[in-house]
C-alpha positions in Angstrom: -26.8 13.5 28.2 -28.0 15.0 24.9 -25.6 13.7 22.1 -25.2 17.2 20.7 -24.2 18.6 24.1 -21.8 15.7 24.6 -20.2 16.4 21.3 -19.8 20.1 22.0 -18.3 19.3 25.4 -15.8 17.0 23.7 -14.9 19.7 21.2 -14.4 22.2 24.1 -12.0 19.9 25.9 -10.0 19.3 22.7 -9.9 23.0 21.8 -8.4 23.9 25.2 -5.2 22.1 24.4 -5.3 22.5 20.6 -6.3 26.1 20.1 -5.1 26.2 16.4 -6.8 22.9 15.4 -9.8 22.7 13.1 -12.8 20.4 13.0 -11.0 17.9 10.8 -8.2 17.7 13.5 -10.9 17.2 16.2 -12.6 14.4 14.2 -9.3 12.5 13.8 -8.7 13.0 17.5 -12.2 11.9 18.5 -12.1 8.7 16.4 -8.6 8.0 17.7 -10.0 7.8 21.2 -12.2 4.9 20.4 -11.3 1.8 22.3 -12.3 -1.2 20.3 -11.9 -4.5 22.2 -9.4 -6.8 20.5 -10.8 -10.2 19.6 -7.5 -12.0 20.5 -3.8 -11.5 21.0 -2.3 -8.6 19.1 0.4 -9.4 16.6 2.8 -12.4 17.0 6.1 -12.3 18.8 7.2 -9.1 20.5 4.7 -6.2 20.6 6.6 -3.0 19.9 6.5 -0.4 22.7 6.6 2.4 20.1 3.1 3.0 18.6 4.7 3.8 15.2 6.5 0.4 15.4 3.3 -1.4 16.4 1.3 0.2 13.5 4.0 -0.8 11.0 4.2 -4.3 12.3 0.4 -4.6 12.0 0.5 -3.3 8.5 3.3 -5.7 7.6 1.6 -8.7 9.1 -1.7 -7.8 7.3 0.3 -7.4 4.1 1.8 -10.9 4.5 -1.6 -12.4 5.3 -3.0 -10.7 2.2 -0.2 -12.2 0.0 -0.8 -15.6 1.6 -4.6 -15.6 1.0 -4.2 -14.0 -2.4 -1.9 -16.9 -3.5 -4.7 -19.4 -2.5 -7.3 -17.2 -4.3 -5.2 -17.3 -7.5 -4.7 -21.1 -7.6 -5.4 -22.5 -11.0 -5.1 -19.2 -12.8 -1.4 -19.4 -13.8 -0.3 -16.8 -11.3 1.1 -17.7 -7.9 2.1 -14.4 -6.4 0.4 -11.1 -5.7 3.4 -9.3 -7.3 2.7 -11.1 -10.6 -0.9 -9.9 -10.3 0.3 -6.4 -9.8 2.5 -6.5 -12.9 -0.4 -7.7 -15.0 -2.7 -5.1 -13.7 -0.2 -2.3 -14.3 0.2 -3.5 -17.9 -3.6 -3.8 -18.3 -4.1 -0.2 -17.1 -1.2 1.4 -18.9 -1.8 -0.6 -22.2 1.9 -0.7 -23.3 4.1 0.6 -20.5 7.9 0.5 -20.5 9.3 -2.6 -18.9 11.3 -0.7 -16.2 8.4 1.6 -15.4 6.2 -1.5 -14.8 8.8 -3.0 -12.5 9.3 0.2 -10.4 5.6 1.0 -10.2 5.3 -2.3 -8.3 8.2 -1.5 -6.0 10.2 -4.4 -7.3 14.0 -4.6 -7.8 15.0 -4.5 -11.4 16.4 -8.1 -11.3 13.5 -9.7 -9.5 10.9 -7.8 -11.5 12.6 -8.8 -14.8 12.6 -12.4 -13.7 8.8 -12.2 -12.9 8.1 -10.6 -16.3 10.1 -13.3 -18.1 8.1 -15.9 -16.4 4.8 -14.2 -17.4 6.1 -14.0 -21.0 7.0 -17.7 -20.9 3.5 -18.5 -19.8 2.1 -16.6 -22.7 0.5 -13.8 -20.6 2.6 -10.9 -21.9 4.7 -9.9 -24.9 7.4 -7.4 -25.2 8.8 -5.4 -28.1 11.3 -2.5 -28.6 10.2 1.0 -27.8 10.0 2.9 -31.2 11.3 6.1 -29.6 13.9 4.6 -27.3 15.6 1.5 -28.8 17.2 0.8 -25.4 13.8 0.3 -23.8 11.2 -2.4 -24.0 7.5 -2.1 -23.9 5.0 -4.6 -22.6 1.5 -5.6 -23.6 -1.0 -8.3 -22.5 -1.8 -11.2 -24.8 -5.4 -12.3 -25.1 -4.7 -15.0 -22.5 -3.0 -12.5 -20.3 -6.0 -10.2 -20.4 -8.3 -13.1 -19.5 -6.1 -14.1 -16.5 -5.9 -10.5 -15.4 -9.7 -10.3 -15.3 -10.1 -13.6 -13.5 -7.5 -12.7 -10.9 -8.9 -9.2 -10.4 -12.3 -10.7 -9.4 -10.6 -13.1 -7.0 -8.4 -10.5 -5.5 -11.3 -8.2 -4.9 -13.1 -11.0 -3.1 -10.0 -11.6 -1.0 -9.9 -7.9 -0.1 -13.5 -7.9 0.9 -13.0 -11.0 3.0 -10.0 -9.6 4.9 -11.7 -6.3 5.7 -15.2 -7.8 6.3 -15.1 -6.7 10.0 -14.4 -3.1 9.1 -17.3 -0.7 8.3 -16.9 1.1 5.0 -16.4 4.4 6.9 -13.5 3.0 8.8 -11.9 1.6 5.6 -12.2 5.1 4.1 -10.7 6.6 7.2 -7.7 4.2 7.1 -7.1 5.1 3.4 -7.3 8.8 4.2 -4.8 8.5 7.1 -2.3 6.3 5.4 -2.4 7.5 1.8 0.2 10.2 2.1 2.8 7.8 3.6 2.3 5.6 0.5 2.5 8.6 -1.9 5.6 10.1 -0.2 7.7 7.0 0.0 6.7 5.5 -3.3 8.1 8.7 -4.9 11.2 8.6 -2.8 12.0 4.9 -3.0 14.0 4.8 -6.2 16.2 7.6 -5.0 16.7 6.0 -1.5 17.2 2.4 -2.5 21.0 2.7 -2.9 21.6 5.0 0.1 22.6 4.2 3.6 19.8 4.3 6.2 21.5 7.1 8.1 21.6 9.3 5.0 17.9 8.7 4.4 17.0 9.4 8.0 19.0 12.6 8.2 17.3 13.8 4.9 13.8 13.1 6.1 13.7 13.7 9.8 13.8 17.0 11.6 17.1 18.2 12.9 17.8 18.9 16.6 16.7 22.5 16.0 13.2 21.1 15.1 13.4 22.4 11.6 12.9 20.1 8.6 15.4 20.0 5.9 14.1 21.7 2.7 
């Protein structure tokens, strides 16, 4: 069958049950129908029956694998955790950010983030000084050695990212980013407000009520 005709037929079938959908919706649906053959067992332990649970378990395992390989990649640099790398890169990008902003930008708890920054300062990678406008706050800056380590680690972490995603075409990587970016944006903005709440409070705030209407 002519590929153009096949595509039109697929669009026709989709439109029958999604009359208000647009081409972008169809493209997401079409790519979602692809059945790529797994190259081995999927995730360790129990495979969640809920697709949302399976997706998040896969993301979590990939994140843990990324951290494990990143630790190997950074051997000999003075950094041992991907979180330390994230802190240095935040300081490098922002030049002289506030200490608390640096910690929260990396989704760390204040206590653990402070401990990591203290270790980085002890190793001579960063320095901190009082904020001129807010004496209660501290600002951070990379030392020359910290800037060198940040550059070295950035190169290794980029290689690690390329290695872990080497089986994915660039278009698929771009699609994954497009599909997942709003989850990251939404919950990164909400996390500080939610971190001290009970789960039921958070769930009731974010999820539709029985009426099907979302809370404003």
